N, C-alpha and C positions, 0 to 999 in steps of 0.2 A: 371753912369755906364751903359754900354750896355750889354744886355743879349747875351751870346754866341749862335751862330747859329749852328745847327748840320751840320755835313759834309754831302753833297749831296750823296745819294745812301746808306748811312749807316743806317739811321733811317727813318721811315715813320712819316709823320706829321699827327697828329689827330686834325683837325681843329674843330671837333664837337664831343667832348667826349660823349655827350648824344645821338648821332645818332646811330641807330642799326648798327651792324657790316656789314650786307649785303649792306647798303647804303654808308658805309664809302669809298668803293672802288672808288666812283665817285669823291671824294674830296681828294684822296691821291695824294701826290706830285709825279711827274714823276720820274721814277727811271732810273738810268744810265744802260748801257748795262751789266755791271758786276753784278749789283743788279738783273737784269732780269734773268740772268743765275742762280743766287743763288735761285731766287724764283721758277724757273722751277724745280730745284733740290729738293726744299722743297715740291713742289706739288707732284712730283713723290713719295717722301718718305711718304707724308701724304696719298696718294692713297694706297700705299702698306700697310701702317699701318691700314687703314680702312678695306681693304680686310682681313687682318690678324685678326682684331677684329671681323669681321663678321664670319670668320671660327671658331674662338674660341667661339663665341656666339652660333653658330649652334651646335658645339660639346657639349657645356655646357647644351643647351636645351635638346639634345638627352640623355645626361647622366642623367640629372635631371629626365626626363621621365622614364628612366630605373630604376633610384633610387626609384622613387615613386612606380613603379610596384613591384620592389623587396620588398620594405617596406610593401606594401599592402599584398603581398603573405606571407611575413615573419610574419606580424601581425596575419593573419588568421591561419598560422601554429602555432604561439605562443599561440593563443587562444585555438586551438584544443589540443595542448599539455598541456596547463594549465588546461583546464576542464578535460581532460583525467587523468591527474595526481591527480586531486582532488578526483576522484572516488575510492571507495574501493569495491572490488568484492570478492565473496566467492564461491568456488565450492562446491555445496551441495551434500551430499551422501544420495541418496534415496533408495538404496537397490534394491531388486528384482523388475524388471519392471512389472512382471506378477501380483504382489500384489497391484499395483497402480490402481486407477480408470481409465476408458477408456479416451482416449484423447478427448479434447473438439473440435477438428476440427479447423475451422477458428475462433471460439469464443476464447476469452482470459480470463484467470483467474489469477489475480495478487494479491498476498498476501502482504498487507501493514502492517508492524509491527512497532508500536511505542514503543520503549523501554524506561524504566524509569531509565536507567543507570545514575549514579551520578559521574562517574569517571571524576576527574579533575574539578568538579563544586563546591567543598567546601561544607560547612555545611548548607547553606541556603536552599537547596532542600531536606534536610533530608537524612538519610542513606548514609552518606558520603563515597564515594568510591565504592558504590554498582555497580556490573557489569551489572545489569539491567535484567528485565524480560519482558514477553510479556504483557505489561501494557495496550496497546491499539492495537487491531488487527481488521483489516477490510479486507474482501475478495471482491475485485473488479471483477465483471463479466461484460465483454464487449461483447455484442451480435455479432454473426458472420457477420450480415449485418450492424453493427455499428449504428443502429438506436436507441439503448437504452443501458443502463447499470444498473446493480443492485449491491448495495454495502451492504454486510452483516457485521454488527458489532458482534464480538464474545466477550462476557463479560470475563473479566480477572478472575472473581471469579467462573467461570463455572467448575464444577467437571466432569471429564471424564477420559477415559483410555488414557494414553500417551504411545505410542508404543516404543519398543526398537529402538534406532537410533545410527547413527555414525556421529560424527562431522567432520569438515573439516580437523582436525589434525589426523583423523583416530581412535580416541578413541570411543569405543563402550559403550553406556550408557544403562543400563537395563531399560526396560519399567516398567510402573506402572499401575495396574488395576484401580486405582482410585487416581486422583491427580488434583490439581488446574491447569487450563489451563495456567495461568500466569507462572507456573513453566516449561512449555515446552521450555522456553528460559532462559539461564543463570544458572539454577539449575543443579548441577552435571556435568557441562561442556557442557550442551546442547547449540547448536547454532541455527541459523534461519532455518537450514535444518531440525532440530527436530520439530520445530513449524510447518513447511511446512508438514512434514509427519503426525503430529498429526491432522492437519486440514483435510488432505485427508482421513485419517482413520475414522474420526468421522462424516464427511459430505458426503463422496462419490463423492466429486467434485475434479477433477484433477487440480492442480495448475501448471501454466506455468512459472511464475517468482515470485520473492519476492523483495520487497523494504523495507529496514529497516531504520528508522529515530530515532533521539534522541531528547532530550530537545532543544538542540541548533537549530535543524532544524525548529522548530516552531518559534523560535525567529528571525532567520535570514531570513526565507522565508517570514514571515509576514512583516518584515521591507523592504525587497527587493521590494515588490509590493506597498509600500507606505501605508501599513496598511490594515486591514480587518474589515469590518463592522459587528458588532454583536449586539444583542438585549437582554436586561434584562427586564423581566416582573415585577420585583420588585427590591428593593435595595439589593445588595449582599455584604456581609462582611465575607469572608472566611479566618480565621486566619491561616489555614493550607496551602492553596494555595497562600495566600497573595493577593487575589483579593478583591478590594474594588471598587464597581461600583454602580452608582445610576440607578434607573429605567429609561429605555429608550434606545436609540440607541447610540452606541459608535464605534469609529474606533480604533482598538487595534493593537499594534505591539510590538515586542521585549518581554520584561519581562511581560507586561500586557497580551499579547496574550497567552503566556505560562500559566500564572495564570488562564486565562479563561478556557482553555481546561483541566486543572488539577482540577478545582473546582468540588467538589461533596458534601461536608458536608453542604454547605449553600443553596443547591437547592434540590427540590423534596423531596424524602425520605432519602436523605443523603448518597446514596450508588453509586456503579458503574453504575447501571441501569439508574440512573437519570443524571449521567455525560455523558453517551453516546450521548443523543440528543444534548448536548452542543457541543460536538466534531463534530457531523454531521452538525450542524448549521455552525460551524466555517469552516469546509472543504468545504461545499457548497458555502459559501461566498467567500472563497479563489478561488475556481474554477471560479466563476463569475468574480472575479477581474482579474485573470490571462487571461481569455478569452476576457476581455473588451478592447476597443480601447485605453483606457488610458495606458494600459500596452503594448499591442502589437505594438503600434506606437512609443514607447519610447525606443530608443537604450540603454539608461542608465539603465532603469528598466529591460530590457531584459538581459543585461549583469549581473546586480546584481542578478537577479533571477537565471540565469544559473550558476553563480559562487556559490551562496548560496546553490542551489540544489545539485550540484555535490560535494560540500564539505560535505554536511549533509547526503548524501545517502550511504548506503551499499547495494549492489545488488548482485544477483547471476551472475555467470560468463557468462550466456547466454545473458545478457544485460550489460556486464561489460565494455563497451566502449561508448564514446560520440556518435558515429554514431548509434549504436544499440539503445541507450537510446533515441536519437532524433527521430529515426524511430518509436519507441514505443509511444512516446509522440504525434507525429503527427497522429498516428493511433487512439489513444484514443481521441484526440481533435475533431475527426469527429462526436462524439456523441453530440447531442444537449443537452444543460444544462437542459431543461425542461423534458427530458426523462431519467434523472439520478435519481434513487430512492434509498434512504438509508433506511435500516431496521435493526432490531436486531434479532438475533436468538431467537426463542420462548423458554422461560425457566420457571421453577417452583422453588420455594424455596426447598432447599435440606432438606429432612427429618432428615438427620443426623447432619446438621450444619446450623443453622438459618442465618449465615453470608455468606452462599454459595448458588449456584443455580445449577440445573441440566437441561438438555434439556427436553422440554415439547414435548412429543410424543402423537399423530402422527404429530403435527404441525411442529416440526423442520424437520422431515423427508420429509414432504410435501414441505416445502420451499426449502430444499436442492435438492430435486428431480426436482423441477421446474428450478432451476439454472443450474443443471447438464444437463438438456435437452434444455437449451437455451430459456426458457420461460420468458417473460418480466413481471415485476410488474407494468410497465407503459403501458398506453393504446396506443400502437402503432400497426402497422400491424404485426400480429404474423406470424411466419414461419409455413409451413405445419405441420400438426400433425405427430408425430413420436413416436416410442417407446423409453423410457428412457433407458440409460445404467444402469448397476448395480450401486446403489447409496451408497454402502459401509455399514459398520456395523450399523451406527446410523440410517440410513433410510431404512434398509433392512426389507422386510415384514416378519411377523412371520411364522414359519414353519407350514404347513398344510398338511393333508392327506385326500383327498376327499372321500376315500372309507368308512370311519367310521364317523358317525355324531359327530360334535364337542361337547365338554363338555358344560353343561348348564352354564348360566351366573353366575358370582360369587355372593354369598350372605354372605360369612363369613367375619369377621373382620380380616384382614391379617396384620395390621400394626405392631403387636408385635411378629409375627411368625418368628422363625429362619429359614432361607432358605440358603442352600448351593448349588452353581451352579458349576458343574464339566464338563469339556470339554472332550467328548469322540468322537469328530468328526474327529480327526486326523489332524486337521488344527489349528495352534496356533491362539490365539487372539479372540476366540469366547465368552469366559465367561464374560469378562469385559463389552462389549456392552450390553449383555443380562442382566447383573446385573443392569446396569444403566436404562435400559428400564423397568425392573420390579419394581424398586424404584419409577418410575413415576406412576406405576399402583397400588401403595399401599403396596408393599412388602418392607417396609422401612429397614428391617434387612437382606436383600439379600446380600450375600457375595460370593466372588470367592473362590472356593476350589481347591484342587490339580486335576491334569488331571486324567480322568477315562480311563479304557480300551476302545478300539474301540467299538463303538456301531452303529448299522445301523439306529436306530430310537431314537427319543428323548422320555425320560420317566420321570415321576414324581412318587417318592415313598414317603410314609408317615407312621408315627406311628398311632396306632389305634385312638388316640384322635384328629387327624388332617385331617380326610377325607374330611370335607367340605372345609378346606383351600387348600387342594391339588386339589380339583375340581376347586376351584376358580383360582388357579395358571394355570391349564391347559387351562381354558377359557381365561385367560389373554394373553396366547401365541397362542391361536387358535389351540391347540392340540386336537386330537380326544379323545373320551371318554376312549378308551382302553389303552391310554398312562398312565393313572393313576392306580397305583398298590400299595397295602399295602406292607410295608417292612417285609421281612421274620423274621428277628430277630432285633427288634428295641427297643430302649429305649423309654418308654412312654413319657419321658420328652424331647426327641430329636425333631429335627425340620424336615422340608421338605428337600428332596434331588431331585435336577433337574439335570439329565445327558443329555447333548446335544449330539445328534447323527449326522450321516452324512447327514440326511435329512435337517439339518440346512443349510448346504452348497448348497444343491440343491435349496432350497427356496430362498437363497440369490442371486444365479446366475440367477434365472428366471427373464426375463424382466417384468417390471411392467408398467401399464398404467401411462402416464405422467399426473400429476395433471393439470387441466386447470384453477384452481383458487387458489389464495393464502389463507392461513389459515385466519379464521375470527379474527378480533381484532389485526391484525398484525401491529406493530408500524412502521410508515413510516415518512420520511422527503423527500420532493422533492427539488432537488438542486436549482430550480429557485424560490423557495418560500422565499420571503423576509420578511414575517410576522412571522417567527418562533422566539420565544423569550424564554430565559432561565427562568424557573418558580421556 
């Protein structure tokens, strides 16, 4: 049999199937005129098709570029909306502006409240469903030139006056002349605005913003940065916080990080004052971790950190957006870690309750006055000397009248003396701070009484058997000798009566010299100190 030959002009002969296509044209069989016409037609069609494909490709490329641009903008917008929606903000009600401490100028004072709320956390944290109180409170002061920062821890067990306040829902909550600072949040419907107001009234430091965090914040933020390094000077086994840690350095996150900052029964003296340095150590380490290249150069960590932070925070409406919170964070980040000093408000054991503390005066007032005047606890270039603003009830100087010599120094035992303090100044809120001050000076049974009729000057009256104690009281307040008077008709078994006059207000309003040094033996932790260990 013979193979059939293809008809000339209908097919091309491929004499070398393995030869590349561009070389095959040299060995193709000659085509007839009809085939040539058909090839011309196919060439024109192929050229048109090629131009069409090029136009489609150009259109697709331009469309893809536009799509990428839209997707990028949409992603950024999505992130902005996502983080913004995460935030919870509260409009605080601070009342009469004239009753607040003077503005801090370009300095910043931010109140950070760590609440012990157990809502939605189950029984493993104790007090299931508790709305939470001011369990951990720090006042961050950032200097106006951003060279330094001072962070004051306020113990939860501190006894002080809590002023009348109004929460975000408009409910007015009565004040208390003596209460635990912890109760400035959560108790009787008080919100963060009430804690804010309590801090201002007792420190004389004007607060600019607040940030409130819960248990989940510690867990999620520590996890977002890949763990926080902490140190234990001994083995720790706290059955209450569930922390079990061997001596040495550890990187903690999540549940273990939360257990670390909650530990108090297995360290130091077993109370809040020994837990505070652990929290200061943890926060210092977290600041170092956040500012490290390991975090700042990792988009994944930065996203997780921003997501965790915005989910965990409740803030005041003044910083209630991502833009404002970002600007605030950038402003704070200007402070060098080595110039951030943590400290604790100076306190004494409460004479009325061994499990509570009261402010130690004049040390607490000295510290608060330094912060209010933008004085640093870190050795940096200090701003020019200036007079301090009024520093509020807790730091206010005692009333004095230079025309009459002051009473002699106290010599009597005043611990068991009944003392009633009545306010005759015409301005509310004077008795509580005075009572707290007198308790630190040995008048353990000082108590707030009802308001007195208006009085121009402050006086002390006493029954016949308590003249020495009355003189001691006048000396403790810096009152002149003629402020002490015997009671006209008094019960020999009665106590002392202190009536506060208008001169108290004049003394409080007078500017005082700004302290140039911190109180002696002030507890401190430097944020760059990596050798701090829980003891």
